[in-house]
BAZA-405231 format. One line per 8 residues: their letters; for each residue x, y, z of C-alpha. Coordinates in Angstrom, 2 decimals, m for minus. Each point is the difference from the previous one (the first is absolute). Example, Ala and Ser with C-alpha at 12.3 -4.5 7.8 and 13.67 -1.06 7.14 Angstrom:
REM residues 2
AS) 12.30/m4.50/7.80 | 1.37/3.44/m0.66
END
This chain:
REM residues 517
MTDHLEVR) 0.08/0.16/m0.05 | 1.06/3.52/m0.44 | m1.23/2.88/2.02 | m0.15/3.55/m1.23 | m0.55/3.04/2.02 | 0.32/3.60/m0.70 | m1.40/3.23/1.17 | m1.23/2.75/m2.18
SGAYHDSV) 0.10/3.40/1.94 | m3.02/2.35/m0.15 | m2.03/m2.32/m2.28 | m3.26/0.28/1.64 | m3.10/m2.10/m1.06 | m3.20/m0.57/1.92 | m0.49/m3.41/1.54 | m2.75/m1.23/m2.11
SLMQVSRQ) 2.01/0.57/m3.35 | 2.92/m1.85/1.62 | m2.15/m2.92/0.85 | m0.59/m0.49/m3.68 | 3.70/0.90/m0.98 | 1.27/m3.03/2.40 | m2.51/m2.34/m1.49 | 1.17/0.74/m3.58
VADASGVS) 3.75/m0.41/1.07 | m0.82/m3.05/1.85 | m1.78/m1.44/m3.21 | 3.25/0.65/m1.95 | 2.05/m3.07/m1.42 | 2.24/m1.53/2.50 | m1.22/2.14/2.81 | m1.09/m2.03/3.29
AAQVAMAT) m0.73/2.96/2.30 | m0.03/4.02/m0.36 | m0.88/2.76/2.35 | m0.12/3.59/m1.49 | m1.12/2.50/3.04 | 0.90/3.07/1.37 | 2.49/m0.16/2.95 | m2.44/0.24/2.78
ELNLEVIG) 0.70/m1.59/3.15 | m2.73/m2.86/m0.78 | 1.29/m0.58/m3.38 | 3.76/m0.30/1.12 | m1.25/m2.45/2.76 | m1.48/m2.00/m2.89 | 2.90/0.27/m2.53 | 2.43/m0.93/2.98
AMGFAVPP) m2.29/m3.13/0.90 | 0.59/m1.09/m3.75 | 3.66/m0.19/0.91 | 0.99/3.21/m1.77 | 2.65/2.28/1.82 | m1.52/3.73/m0.43 | 3.21/2.53/0.35 | m0.20/2.45/2.70
GVQPNDLV) m1.30/3.62/m0.67 | m2.81/m0.64/m2.37 | m3.05/2.46/0.36 | m3.84/m0.64/m0.18 | 0.07/1.76/m3.41 | 2.67/m2.31/m1.39 | m1.14/m2.91/m2.31 | 1.53/m3.49/1.10
VAIRADDA) 0.17/m2.62/m2.73 | 0.44/m3.74/1.26 | 0.11/m2.71/m2.73 | 0.74/m3.70/0.82 | 0.43/m1.93/m3.33 | 1.49/m3.25/m1.13 | 3.01/1.59/m1.59 | 1.35/3.28/m1.40
DGVTAGLA) m2.21/m0.32/m3.11 | m3.10/m0.04/2.37 | 1.27/3.12/1.59 | 0.25/1.69/m3.16 | m3.38/m1.03/m1.12 | m1.44/1.29/3.32 | 1.72/3.38/m0.27 | m1.32/0.27/m3.60
ALDTALAG) m3.57/m0.68/1.23 | 0.60/2.50/2.75 | 1.11/2.69/m2.34 | m2.94/m0.67/m2.21 | m2.47/0.04/2.74 | 1.42/3.21/1.57 | m0.03/1.64/m3.50 | m3.80/m0.75/m0.24
LRSAGSGA) m0.47/1.77/3.17 | 1.67/2.87/m1.24 | m1.65/m0.06/m3.28 | m3.46/m0.09/1.92 | 0.90/2.78/2.15 | 1.12/2.39/m2.84 | m3.08/m1.15/m2.17 | m2.39/1.20/2.95
GGFGEAPP) 1.27/3.57/m0.24 | 2.64/1.77/2.19 | 1.36/3.09/1.16 | 2.28/1.12/m2.94 | 3.51/0.76/0.63 | m0.74/1.04/3.58 | 1.53/m2.04/2.81 | m2.38/m2.64/1.25
PRTLGRAV) m1.75/0.71/3.24 | 1.54/m1.54/3.18 | m3.12/m0.51/1.85 | m3.54/m0.99/m0.56 | m1.63/3.20/0.94 | 2.22/1.85/m2.53 | m0.86/m2.49/m2.70 | m3.53/0.73/0.91
RAGGATLA) 0.38/3.45/m0.37 | 2.16/m0.15/m3.26 | m2.33/m2.50/m1.66 | m3.42/1.42/1.03 | m1.10/m3.37/1.29 | m3.17/m0.68/1.87 | 1.07/m3.57/1.01 | 3.34/m1.30/1.35
LVSVPGQH) 0.91/m3.63/0.07 | 2.60/m1.14/3.03 | 1.71/m3.22/m0.74 | 3.04/0.06/2.59 | 1.21/m2.12/2.97 | m2.91/0.23/2.85 | 2.32/1.80/2.32 | 0.08/2.94/m2.70
ATVEAFDA) m3.17/0.12/m1.23 | m1.81/1.92/2.66 | 2.53/2.97/m0.47 | m0.82/m0.15/m3.84 | m3.63/m0.10/0.36 | m0.06/2.96/2.49 | 2.06/1.75/m2.61 | m2.84/m0.62/m2.64
ISQGVSVM) m2.70/0.92/2.24 | 1.50/3.40/0.96 | m0.31/0.91/m3.65 | m3.77/m0.66/0.11 | 0.04/m3.22/m2.22 | m1.19/m3.45/0.57 | 2.48/m2.96/0.43 | m0.17/m3.51/m0.71
VFSDNVPV) 2.55/m1.66/2.33 | 1.04/m3.47/m1.37 | 2.53/m0.59/2.76 | m0.68/m2.27/2.66 | 1.53/m0.50/3.33 | m1.33/3.61/1.10 | m0.77/0.07/3.43 | m3.90/0.29/0.84
EDEVRLKD) 0.64/3.29/2.16 | 1.52/1.56/m2.91 | m3.07/m1.08/m2.43 | m2.24/1.71/2.71 | 2.10/3.22/m0.16 | 0.08/m0.04/m3.80 | m3.59/m0.58/m0.64 | m0.92/2.71/2.72
AAAEQDVL) 2.36/2.59/m1.66 | m1.58/m0.96/m3.40 | m3.43/0.46/1.35 | 1.10/3.85/1.04 | 1.16/0.47/m3.53 | m3.04/m1.53/m1.57 | 2.08/m2.63/m2.00 | 0.23/m3.76/0.10
VMGPDCGT) 2.60/m2.35/1.42 | m0.30/m3.41/m1.92 | 1.93/m2.55/2.17 | 2.56/m0.68/1.40 | 0.25/m3.49/m1.68 | m2.40/1.08/m2.73 | 0.86/m2.22/m2.88 | m2.95/0.71/m2.19
AVVGGVAL) m1.69/3.30/m1.44 | m1.61/1.51/m3.17 | m0.18/3.49/m0.13 | m1.94/1.59/m3.06 | 0.82/m2.99/m1.98 | 3.68/m0.19/0.96 | 1.29/m3.24/1.60 | 2.24/0.28/3.22
GFANVVER) 1.89/m2.77/1.64 | m1.58/m3.49/m0.80 | m3.05/0.85/m2.09 | m2.14/m1.58/m2.66 | m1.17/1.61/m3.47 | m3.64/0.90/0.29 | m2.48/2.11/m1.75 | m1.10/3.37/1.41
GPVGIVAA) m3.27/m0.05/1.31 | m2.15/1.39/2.82 | 1.05/m2.10/3.06 | 2.32/1.31/2.33 | 2.03/m2.26/2.42 | 1.44/0.57/3.28 | 2.21/m2.92/0.91 | 2.02/m0.82/3.18
SGTGAQQV) 1.17/m2.97/m1.80 | 2.33/m0.53/m3.02 | m0.88/m3.07/m1.57 | m3.43/0.13/1.29 | m0.65/3.14/m1.94 | 1.61/m1.72/m3.17 | m2.39/m2.94/0.50 | m2.94/2.32/0.19
MALLDAAG) 1.12/1.87/m3.16 | 0.48/m3.11/m1.92 | m3.62/m1.14/0.85 | m1.45/3.43/m0.73 | 1.99/m0.16/m3.36 | m1.42/m3.46/m0.87 | m3.37/1.42/0.61 | 0.63/2.95/m2.33
VGVSHCLG) 0.06/2.66/2.62 | 2.75/2.71/m0.10 | 1.54/1.72/2.98 | 0.56/3.71/0.55 | 2.90/m0.23/2.62 | 1.14/m2.56/2.35 | 1.57/1.57/2.96 | 2.00/m2.07/2.19
VGGRDLSA) 0.14/0.92/3.64 | 2.49/m2.48/1.56 | m0.91/m3.61/1.44 | 0.01/1.40/3.64 | m2.34/3.11/m0.74 | m3.18/m1.88/1.49 | 1.89/m1.12/3.13 | m0.92/1.16/3.41
AVGGRSTR) 3.24/1.91/0.07 | m0.36/1.88/m3.13 | m3.83/0.33/0.09 | m0.84/0.34/m3.76 | 1.78/3.53/m0.39 | 0.94/m0.58/m3.50 | m3.28/m1.68/m0.80 | m1.93/2.97/1.00
QALAALAA) 2.05/2.27/m2.17 | m0.49/m2.33/m3.04 | m3.69/m0.14/0.40 | m0.18/3.90/0.32 | 2.32/0.36/m3.26 | m2.05/m2.62/m1.92 | m3.26/1.54/1.28 | 1.21/3.39/m1.63
DEATGSIL) 1.23/m1.58/m3.34 | m2.34/0.33/m2.90 | 1.17/m3.04/m1.79 | m1.06/m2.23/3.02 | m3.42/m1.04/0.30 | m0.04/m2.75/2.76 | 3.02/m1.09/2.38 | 1.17/m3.44/1.14
VVSKPPAA) 2.06/m0.56/3.01 | 2.26/m2.93/0.10 | 1.75/m0.96/2.99 | 1.76/m2.78/1.91 | m1.71/m0.88/3.30 | m0.72/3.18/1.63 | m0.33/1.14/3.65 | m3.46/m0.36/0.85
EVLTALEE) m0.63/3.43/1.53 | 2.04/1.66/m2.85 | m2.15/m1.71/m2.73 | m3.19/1.29/1.87 | 1.27/3.65/0.25 | 0.79/m0.20/m3.70 | m3.24/m1.27/m0.98 | m1.57/2.93/1.93
YAAGVGKP) 2.26/2.52/m1.68 | m0.69/m1.62/m3.44 | m3.76/0.59/0.30 | 0.66/3.72/m0.20 | 2.51/0.35/m2.91 | m3.03/0.40/m2.55 | 0.89/m3.00/m2.10 | m0.91/m3.74/0.51
VHWATLGA) 2.75/m1.62/1.79 | 0.22/m4.07/m0.03 | 2.18/m2.24/2.05 | 2.24/m2.85/m1.06 | 1.87/m0.42/3.50 | 1.08/m3.45/0.88 | m0.71/m1.62/3.41 | m1.66/m2.82/1.62
GRPDLTAA) m3.37/m0.10/m0.72 | 0.24/2.63/m2.92 | m0.44/m0.78/m3.60 | 3.23/m0.77/m2.10 | 1.16/2.37/m2.54 | m1.39/m1.85/m2.90 | m3.74/0.03/1.79 | 0.40/3.69/1.02
VATFLRSL) 0.86/0.93/m3.63 | m2.88/m2.04/m1.21 | m2.43/2.14/2.49 | 1.70/3.09/m1.09 | m0.71/m0.81/m3.73 | m3.69/m0.75/0.68 | m0.24/3.47/1.90 | 1.15/1.43/m3.31
GREVPAWP) m2.57/m2.02/m2.11 | 2.60/m1.88/m1.59 | m0.06/m3.75/m0.67 | 2.40/m2.10/1.97 | 2.11/m1.96/m2.51 | 1.34/m3.67/0.25 | 3.64/0.85/1.12 | 2.57/m1.30/m2.43
SWEPLQVA) 1.59/m3.36/0.74 | 2.38/m2.52/m1.69 | m0.47/m3.78/0.37 | 3.20/m2.08/0.55 | 0.88/m1.45/m3.37 | 3.01/m2.23/1.13 | m0.53/m3.18/1.93 | 2.45/m2.59/1.18
SSEDLPGQ) 0.85/m2.56/m2.83 | m0.07/m3.89/0.41 | 3.64/0.18/m0.93 | 0.71/1.84/3.33 | m1.22/m2.98/1.79 | 0.27/m3.07/m1.91 | m3.04/m2.23/0.43 | m2.06/2.55/1.88
DPGDLPNH) m2.87/2.01/m1.21 | 0.85/3.65/0.94 | m3.72/0.71/0.91 | 0.84/m2.77/2.65 | 2.72/1.77/1.64 | m0.73/0.43/3.82 | m0.02/3.51/1.43 | 2.04/m0.87/3.43
GRYLRGLF) 0.15/3.83/0.73 | m2.34/1.14/2.78 | 0.80/3.70/0.00 | m0.37/3.20/m1.91 | 3.06/1.78/m0.60 | m0.46/3.71/m1.23 | 3.21/1.63/m1.35 | m0.68/3.68/m0.78
CGGTLADE) 1.69/3.22/m1.23 | m3.10/2.22/1.05 | m0.58/0.48/3.67 | m3.54/0.83/m0.48 | m0.71/m2.89/m2.33 | 1.61/m2.16/2.83 | m2.21/1.51/2.45 | m3.15/m0.55/m1.99
AMLVAARE) 0.91/m3.57/m0.80 | 0.29/m0.80/3.77 | m3.19/1.60/0.84 | m1.75/m2.05/m2.77 | 1.66/m3.29/1.07 | m0.60/0.84/3.80 | m3.60/0.01/m0.83 | m0.07/m3.28/m2.14
LGGAEIRS) 2.44/m1.84/2.31 | m1.98/0.62/3.25 | 2.69/m0.33/2.92 | 2.68/m1.02/m2.03 | 2.99/2.19/0.77 | 1.69/1.91/m2.96 | 3.62/0.92/1.01 | 1.63/3.28/m1.52
NIPLSPEL) 2.64/2.59/0.12 | m2.86/2.57/m0.18 | m2.39/m2.12/2.36 | m3.82/0.80/0.60 | 0.72/m0.38/3.63 | 3.64/0.23/1.79 | m0.09/m3.64/1.00 | 0.07/m1.17/m3.43
ALGTDLRA) 3.24/1.60/m0.75 | 2.61/m2.07/m1.80 | 3.51/m0.32/1.20 | 2.86/1.42/m1.97 | 0.35/m3.01/m2.38 | m3.54/0.45/m1.05 | m0.98/m3.70/0.43 | m2.79/m1.77/1.86
DTHVVIDF) m1.72/m3.16/m0.20 | m3.41/1.39/m0.68 | m1.52/2.47/m2.54 | 2.45/2.71/m0.81 | m0.44/3.22/m1.70 | 3.33/2.34/m0.78 | 0.15/3.56/m0.99 | 3.39/0.19/m1.85
GADELTRG) m0.40/3.76/m0.33 | m0.05/0.45/3.84 | 2.66/2.52/1.27 | 2.34/m2.75/1.70 | 0.18/m1.71/m3.45 | 0.60/3.05/m2.01 | 2.95/1.46/2.27 | 2.66/0.88/m2.68
RAHPMIDP) m1.60/m1.98/m2.93 | m2.44/0.97/m2.53 | m3.83/m0.89/0.60 | m1.12/m3.35/m1.32 | m2.05/1.46/m2.68 | 3.36/1.18/m1.36 | 2.35/m2.78/1.20 | m1.83/m3.28/0.90
TLRLERIA) 2.88/m2.02/0.85 | m1.02/m0.73/3.70 | m3.22/m1.37/m1.06 | 1.26/m2.06/m2.82 | 2.23/m1.61/2.47 | m2.80/m0.57/2.17 | m2.45/m1.42/m2.65 | 2.78/m2.63/m0.88
AEGADPSC) 0.05/m0.99/3.56 | m3.92/m0.40/0.34 | 0.16/m2.09/m3.26 | 2.17/m2.42/2.02 | m1.92/0.23/3.26 | m2.54/m2.81/0.26 | m2.18/1.99/2.52 | m0.77/2.73/m2.68
GVLLLDLV) m3.40/m0.80/m1.36 | m0.56/2.94/m2.43 | 2.16/2.99/m0.86 | m1.83/3.42/m0.13 | 2.18/2.62/m1.61 | m0.69/3.78/m1.24 | 1.74/1.80/m2.98 | m0.57/3.76/m0.33
LGHGAHPD) 0.48/1.74/m3.33 | 0.17/3.75/m0.72 | 2.68/2.66/m0.12 | 2.81/m0.28/2.56 | m0.13/m3.90/0.11 | 2.20/m2.32/m1.67 | m0.22/0.63/m3.83 | m1.05/m3.84/m0.78
PAPELAHA) m0.52/m2.09/3.15 | m2.22/m2.65/m1.15 | 2.58/m2.14/m1.84 | 2.35/m0.34/3.10 | m3.06/m0.77/2.02 | m1.26/m2.49/m2.33 | 3.31/m1.88/0.05 | m0.06/m0.10/3.68
IRDARAVA) m3.51/m1.39/m0.03 | 0.81/m2.59/m2.70 | 3.00/m1.23/1.94 | m1.75/m0.16/3.29 | m2.83/m1.92/m1.33 | 2.52/m2.48/m1.67 | 1.87/m0.49/3.31 | m3.31/m0.82/1.67
TAAGRELP) m1.15/m2.45/m2.88 | 3.23/m1.87/0.05 | m0.31/m0.42/3.75 | m3.55/m1.50/m0.66 | m2.05/2.87/0.89 | m2.16/2.60/m1.56 | 0.63/3.72/0.43 | m2.70/2.50/m1.00
VVVSLTGT) 0.78/3.43/m0.69 | m2.09/3.20/0.12 | 1.07/3.39/m0.96 | m1.73/3.34/0.61 | 1.08/2.20/m2.77 | m0.59/3.68/0.57 | 0.23/2.14/m3.23 | m1.75/1.40/m2.98
RGDPQGLD) 0.07/m0.44/m3.64 | 1.90/3.44/m0.28 | 2.79/m1.08/2.20 | 3.26/m0.24/m2.00 | 0.56/m3.67/1.23 | m3.05/m1.04/m1.74 | m2.93/m1.29/2.20 | m1.06/m2.76/m2.47
ASGARLSA) 3.30/m1.25/m0.97 | 0.96/m0.20/3.69 | m3.01/m2.08/0.93 | 0.84/m2.22/m2.85 | 3.39/m0.66/0.95 | m0.99/m0.91/3.40 | m2.90/m2.36/m0.96 | 2.35/m1.76/m2.52
AGAAVHLS) 2.27/m0.76/3.09 | m3.09/m1.80/1.91 | m1.12/3.01/1.82 | m3.82/0.97/0.51 | 0.03/3.81/m0.31 | m2.41/2.57/1.15 | m0.16/3.87/m0.31 | m1.85/m0.11/3.38
NAEATRHA) 2.15/m0.69/2.94 | m2.97/m1.06/1.97 | m1.15/m2.49/m2.65 | 3.50/m1.19/m0.36 | 0.30/m0.81/3.90 | m3.55/m1.79/m0.02 | 1.16/m2.15/m3.08 | 3.10/m0.94/1.94
LALLGADH) m1.83/m1.24/3.07 | m2.50/m1.69/m2.16 | 2.96/m2.03/m1.55 | 1.30/m0.59/3.56 | m3.27/m1.54/0.92 | m0.56/2.20/2.96 | m3.38/m0.11/1.77 | m1.30/2.79/2.45
DGATR) 1.30/m2.16/3.08 | 3.52/0.36/m1.22 | 0.46/m3.44/m1.02 | 1.52/m1.10/m3.18 | m0.33/m3.11/m2.18
END
């Protein structure tokens, strides 16, 4: 193996862009690992843990390039991929319009003033995000805080300051927004229309937009508010601001609020507030005893007088062949696995799957790294001899690495492990398309599904796979092409995450007492 490390002084790029750059370098021929990141304390720890020795004296605005390759030719290929990726970033920046020959602004506030912006996006390490967001708010503009790991006390202070300025804080940890047709973060391509969305959830918002798009209903804006906004600590501060903004927006006819399970008292207060904003407000808020997102969207469509369509799905096309197990009919393969294993990139999709499964499985426990109750938390090895649902996009699994919607390596490894685990009865996966995500994730996931099923078949057992595919036909990855690839690998594919979960449970043979066949 050949290691290459270099530091490029003053070559600042935001963390979202560098996630994609790292992935492109890692995909170069002969490269086994790559990390391209700003020299923050966290990133330096990650690069050091990879076995690279970073020289002293680097500054947070320095770019660190760490490449591990098979040989010198692999390093050369990685550096070429790096230069191509960075050139693409520079080209995109110049194409968006700049500031002529004037020196570039050194602070976010100055950039806002120079560009006449009305919205700023902050994507820096969490410990620096609060200062940048306050800088934008002080200039009287709304701000989307993509950064995570921001203390909740800072979130409250930011949102109180924004309310005083009559602007909106989207986030922290706001992964998805669509403002005036412009996608920010991870977002799908949707038609413009009369529905405004307020979302305390990233993939939940994407699921709702995908369902609305399938029903032919367009979106005016999707205002993300951060996954903690409806918690007791934050109290729905940004949700109130977003509701007021959409109520004043002429292009918005009705509003749909999407959320991870909220604090009950916060939801009640918001429902009272929403009743007075002057436009109809509907709710797609997850929680025990509450409708899943698909059911909530169906109710919303009926309120608009729209027909609820049959949600798109793709049947599995590939089955085990008799050649895999000579002398055995593949239809007779026993399913020895007793347990559901849900491996998700989207935290809200994982939440929804657990809520649906908890109802169907009765008293059976579902362990998770984002559990429905604290006693069901997984250990650090993320394993348990029961039903398991994992959010691979959780903060502790994305520390120093790209989100699994960009780099799915950890989840692909776990899919392989579940294929070899006789206790795994059904694999439930998600795949989220759209801007910001992997440019073509379906082939890689299809390959992993095919391999896992083949390993199970060779061991004399069946391994059904169900995929929740969130996307629209306008997405660059191609909704139908992605669905077809996954079904060809043997997966049952559903646009509706709730339908995918119920299908997985039906394949598992679960009854309402939590027993399995």
